[in-house]
Structures are given as C-alpha cells and as structure tokens.
N, C-alpha and C positions, 0 to 999 in steps of 0.2 A: 306787739313786741315779742320777739322770739324767746322761748323758754329755754334758757341755757342749762337748767337743772333737770331737763327731761332725759330719762335713761335712753341710750342708743338702742335701736332695735337689733336683736341677735341675727347674724347672717344665716340664711337658710343653706343647709347642706344639700348639694345636688346629688341625690342618691343615684339617679340614673347614670350620671357621668362616672361616678365611682365604680359602679357595677361594670360598665363598659370597659373602663381602664383595667379593672381586675381581671376580666375575662381575657382581654388581649394579653396581659402579662402572663396569665396561666398558660395560654396557647403558645406564646413565645418560649416559655420555659419547657413546655411539653415537647415542642418541635426540636429545640436544642438537645434535650435529653434523648429523644428518639434518634436524632442524627448521630450523636456520640455512640449510642448503642449500635446503630447500623454500621458505623465505621469499625468499631472494636469487636463486635460479636459476630462471628462467621455464621452461626446457626440462625441467629435473628435476621441477618442480612439475607440469607437464602430464603427464609420464610417471607420477608417483605418483597423480595424480587419476584417470587413465584405467585403469591396470593394478593398482594396489593398493587405492585407495579406491573404485573402481568408480563414479565420479561421472558417467561417460558412459553414456547410454542411447540406444537406437535405435528408430526407428519399427517398428511391427509386433511388438515384443517386450514390449509393455506391455498392461495391462488396457484394454479398449476399450468404449465405449458407441456402439452403432449409432444413427444418425439418418437421417431421410429428407430429401433435399435439397428435394423439392417441398413439404414442410410448413413451410419457413421457420422452423426451430426457433431459439428464443432461448435463450442459454446463460449461466449464471453459476456462479461458485465461491463457496461459502458454508460457513464453518466447516469441517466435515470432509466436505463433500459437493460434488458437481457437480449443478447444477439445470438441467433442460431444460423449456422452456415451448412447447407446440405445441397448437393447437386447444383452448385453454382447459384443458389438462391439464398440471399442473406435477409433474414427477417428480424425486425426489432419489436419487442414486446414491452409494454409498460408494467408498472408494479402490480397491476391487477391480472396480468396474464393476457391482456388484449393485444392483438397484433396491430401495430401502428404504421409499419412501413415494410415493404418488400422490394428488393432490387437485385439485379443480376451482378454477381461478383465472380469472375472467372478464376477462382482459386480452389484448390482441392485440399491442400495440407497447409493451413494458415498459421502464421505467426501473428498474434494479436498484441498490440501495445496501446494502452490508453493513458490519457492524462486530461482530467476534467471533461470538457465537451469534445475532445478530439479522440479519434480512433484511427490507428493505422493497421492495415491488414496486408500482409505480404505472403507470397508463396515461398515456403521454406524450401531452399535449394532450387528455387525457380526464379522467374524474372518479373513477375507482376507485383505492383504496389497500388493499393487504394487508400485514399485518405479521406476521412469523413469528419465533418463538423456538424454537431448535433445529429440530425437524421439524414443529412444529405452528403453525397459524394462531392467533395470539393475538387479533387484532382486524382488522376491515375496515371501510372507510368509503366513502361516496359523497359527494363534495364539489361545491360550486357553482363554476363556472369551469373553466379548463383547467390541468392540472398541468404545470409546466415543469421543476421540480427537486424532489428529495427527498433528505433527509440524515438519517442515524441516528447518534446518539452511542453511546459504548461502554456506557452505562447504559440504552440503549433508548428515549431520547427521540427524537422525530421532528419535523423541520422540513420544511414543504412550501411551495414557492413556487407561487402560482396567478396566472395571467393570464386575460384575457378577461372581466373584470368591469368595473364602473364605475371602478375604480382601476387604475393602471398595473400594480401588483403587490400581491398580498396574501400575507403570510407567516403561516402558522398553525403553532403548536407543540403537539404532543401528548406526554403522558407514556407510559410503557411499557404502560399499560393501555388506551391509546387515548382517554383523556380530554383534552378541549381545555383547554390551559392559558391561552393568549391568542392574539389575532390582531393583526397589525400591518398597517396600510394605508399604502401608498406611492403618492402621487398623480402624481409627475413622473418620478422616476428609474427606470431599468431595473435589475433585479437580475441581476448576473452570477454570484453564488455565495452560499451560506449555509453556516454551520458552527456547531455547538454544542460548547461546551467539554466536556472529558472529565468534569468534576465537575458538569455540568448547571447551572453558575452563569450562563453567558453565551451569548447568541446573537449572532453576528457576521453582518452583512449587507453585502455588497459592492454598491455602487450606482454606476451609470454615467449621467451626464447629458450627452446629446449635443445639447441644445437651443441651446447657445451657439456661439461661433466656435471654441472649443477644447473637447475632451473633458475632462470633470472626473470623476475617480474618488474616491469616499470609502468608508470602511468604518465603519459605525455599530455600536456595541456596546450591546446591550440586556441589562439585568439581568433574568434570568428570574424571580427571586424577586419583584422589584418589579412586573414586568409582570403576574404572576399575581395580585398583591395589588391589588384594585380601588381602594383608597385611595391607592396609590402608583404606579399604572399610568402616570399622566401624566409621572412623573419616571423612567421606566424606562430612558430613553436616558442612558447614563453616560459615553460617550466617542464622539468623531468624529475619525477619522484621515483627513487629506487628503493627496493625492499630487500630483506635478508635473503641469502641463498636458499633456494628450495621453498621459499614462501610464495605459494601459488595464489595470485590474486584472481578471484573468480567473479566478483561483482563490484561495480562502482556505481555511485549514485550522488548526484548533486542535490543538496538540501538548501535551505534558505541561507542568505548572506554569502552565496557562492562557496559554501562549505562542501568539500568533496569527501564522501565517506567511501572507504575501501575495505573490502572483506576478503579474507583468506580463510583457510580451514580453521585456524586457531585464534585469529585476531580480527578485530575491527578497529580501524584507525581513521582519523579525520585530518584533513589538511584545510587550513583557512586560506583566504585569498592571497595572503602573503607567503604561503608555503609552509607555515608552522605546523608541525606534526604533533598529534595528540593520540595516545592509545585509549580507546573507549572500552574495549573488552579484550581480555586475554583468556581464552578457554583451554589453554594447554593443560593436559592431565585432568580435564573435567569430562564428565559423561554428557556431552552436549549432543542432543538429537537434531535440533534445528537452530538456525540463526538467520536473520535477514536484516537488510538495510533499506528495504523498500517501504519506507514510512516517512511521514512528515516530521522532521527534526527529532526522530527517535530511531533507535535500533532495538532489536529483540533477540534474546538468546533463551533457548529452552533446555532445561536439564531434567533428566529423570531421577526421581528420588523414591526409594522403596517406602511404601506406607504400611505394608504387612509382608508376610512370607510370600504371598502370591500376587500382590498388587503393587502398583507404583503410581505416584502422582507426577504431573508435569509442572515444574516450577518455571514460570514465565518471568524472565527479567526484562523489564522495559527501561531503557536508559535514554535520557534526554541528551542529545549531542551538544546542546548549548550549555546547560547548567551542570551536566554530568550526574544529575539526581537519578536515583534508581528506585523503581517501584516494582513490587512483586505481586503476581497473580498466581494462584494455585488452582489447577484443574485436577479433579480426582480421577484421572485416567491417563493412560499413555497416549501422547499425541501421535496420530498417524500421518498427519500432514499439516503444514502451516501456510496460511494465505494472508496477505496484508494489502491494504490500500489506504493511503493518507493516514488517518487516525484510528483505523479499525484493524484489529488483529483477529483472525478466524482460526480456531483450532478444530481440526477434524479428529474427534475422539472415538471414531468407529461408528457407533449407532447414536452418537450425540455430537453436537457442535456448539462450542462457546464462542460468542462474538464479544470481544473485549475492546475498550478504547485505550488509548495510550496513557490515560490517567489511572489505569488498572481496574476500572469498573466494568462489571458485566453490562453489556448492552442488550443482548438477546441470548437465550439458550434454546437450541433446537433439539428435540428428542424424536428419534425415528424408531421404526419397527424393524429396520434392516440396516446393513452397513451402508454408509454414505460413500458413493463412488468418487465424487469430486465436488469442489465448491468454486464458484466464481463470485467476485465481490467488487463493488464500486463504493462510492461514498454514501449512496442512498439506499442501496439494496444488495441482497446476496441471492444467488441461485444455488440450491442444493440439487446436485445432479445424480440421477439414477439412469438405468439403461433405457427406460421408456418415458421418463418425465423429468421436468425441472420444477421444483417447488420454490416459490418466491418469498423471501423474508424482507420486510421493510425495516431498515435499521434506524 
C-alpha cells in the first residue's frame, strides 16, 4: 500500500543549465552594450574598425596589377574584375590581380559604362561600340556619327547618344543581343544625359536648349515599347518635365520603381512613374563640393566644414530617395573626388580613401604613402590607380 504520508523528494537544481543560460545572457548584454557604444562613440568605433574588424588596409599590402605609364592605360571596374585597355588589348583581372581574359578591342579613347554583369565600351567621338556580358564580347557595332554618351540598363539594354550628323543629337537604343530597337532624332536641343529604366520600359533624355535668352532644361520620357512598335512610334513620347529657367540638368538616373532622379548644380529632384515631382536636395547657398545620383535608391551631397583654422572635414549627406531619410558620415579631410556604385561611396581624400555604404558605415579605409591618382569601383571591389600600378581592394 502506497505511503501517502511520505515526504516528496526535493527537485534537483540543474546547475549546468543555469550556468549556460547565465553566460548566454551576459554575452547578449555585452554585445548589445558594445553595439550601442560602437554606434554612439566615434573614437571607440574607429578603434573597433581598425583593430578588430580590420577595415583599414595599407598601400603595398594588397594585390597589385602592374601597368606601364607610357602606354596610357585606361582602367575600369566591372562586375568582379578590373579591366585595363592599352594598345587595343583589353585585359580582365580578378580580385587577386591574376589575368583571366585578354581580347582585342579596337578603341583608343574609351567611354566605359557598367551595370552588374554588363559592360559597354565605346570610342569617345568615334564609331565603335563593344558590349560584354561577364567576360565575353556579346556584340560589337560600328555606327555613323560620333559617340558622345553610352548607357547600359541592368537588363542589358544600351542607349547611345550620337552627334556629328545632320541632326543635333541622335539616340539609338539596342537590346541585349545588339538588335536596334529604335532611333530618336533631336534637331535643336543638346542632350546632357540619358537613362534607361531598370525594367526597360522607359528611356529618359535630358535636353538643354541654349538658343534663347535663358537656358531651358527638359527631360523627355519615351516609352520603349511604343517606340519599338512602328504603328505607335509617333506617340512614344509620354511625358515632358520642364525645369526653372537657367536650371541646367546635368545628370539623370532611373532608380527602382521607375523613379527618375534629376540633378542640376543646386538641386536634386525625383519624378515617380505618374510624373509627381519631389525635391530631394536643395544646395543653394551651401558650400557643396560634390553631389551624385549614381547610387541604388540614394543620392549623396558633400559639404566642406572647417574643423580648425587650417583643416576641414567632409560632411557626406546620404539621402534615401524612397523614405527621404538622411544619414551623415564625416571624413576628417577634404574630398578630392567622389566615386559611387550601387550601395558604395568612395571618397578620395588625397593619400587616403574611405569606402562607405549607403547606411553611413565605413566598409574599408585605404591609407597610402602618396597621392591617389584615381579610383575605379564596382559592387565587389575597387582599384586604387597610380601611374605604374593598380592596387585591388575587396569590398
């Protein structure tokens, strides 16, 4: 018979489990604390970036591509490669500096334009165009007139601006196979920039008319589907955006959701697919050294701000064109030049370069023993250019 008066046994405490839970809790609290300090404390963040995350790299400790100064080598960054063009020989190098491909490209003074795995190379004020997918030449063409601009969409469509014909400017659009989709003739206005939307639905043409007392800038939107269809080609122009007198539109760029970003000297504005206009940046009366719209859903403006009697900082404003949220990054030097690609912003600071993402965080800092000549950048890597070499940074 069961003894109902027997005292129940005391439960054993699992000491091991408590210790494990305590250690995990302490680690979580520690990581949260470190993260907060990292975000809030600039000096602590610099120390972590340099000593723990190893974001700082130095000249002569990276993979290098040797070049010859006397050959006037032209350089681009493309997908996962650094490309060099010299004496009609185009070479592709990987992120370790190893040559992976060499082919003949009959161009001397190239215009490079890249988008993802696509690269277009055109002879500036010449007639030749080459289009590459990954490492291979997909198609090439010789056109009539002189090429002034070339632009590639993320799906491989190519728009080319041509001058030196009976028209002021001719715009021709090709598909990814090199087939001509349509040609647009402009008789009076000069074209300052062109852009194809990411879904290949629209071609935007920024036109400048200087024939009158004031400069007039307009952006015409062409439906690529209608322009390609012979029965609807006459009605392919679906919108015309006008700007203030003497507002010179220098750059245009399609971002996601068919959002068109337009940049002038003092302003950056956006037009959605319905034509609604939004002012993103107004830099009038500000000491702006650089600004760009060549990013993924962001724009950048850089202002110089004195930090002492003889030094100045670069205040980098990064503005999301969807949310209008603004993030600021400060570089402790004057920016000599600005380079961007997708989500990466590169600041040439003389003998140093900061690579920052559109979230405002440092990705890499490069320190040199000499002045940096130039920088090329893609989504995966960057090339630091000197007269006799290119140093490769993996981003």
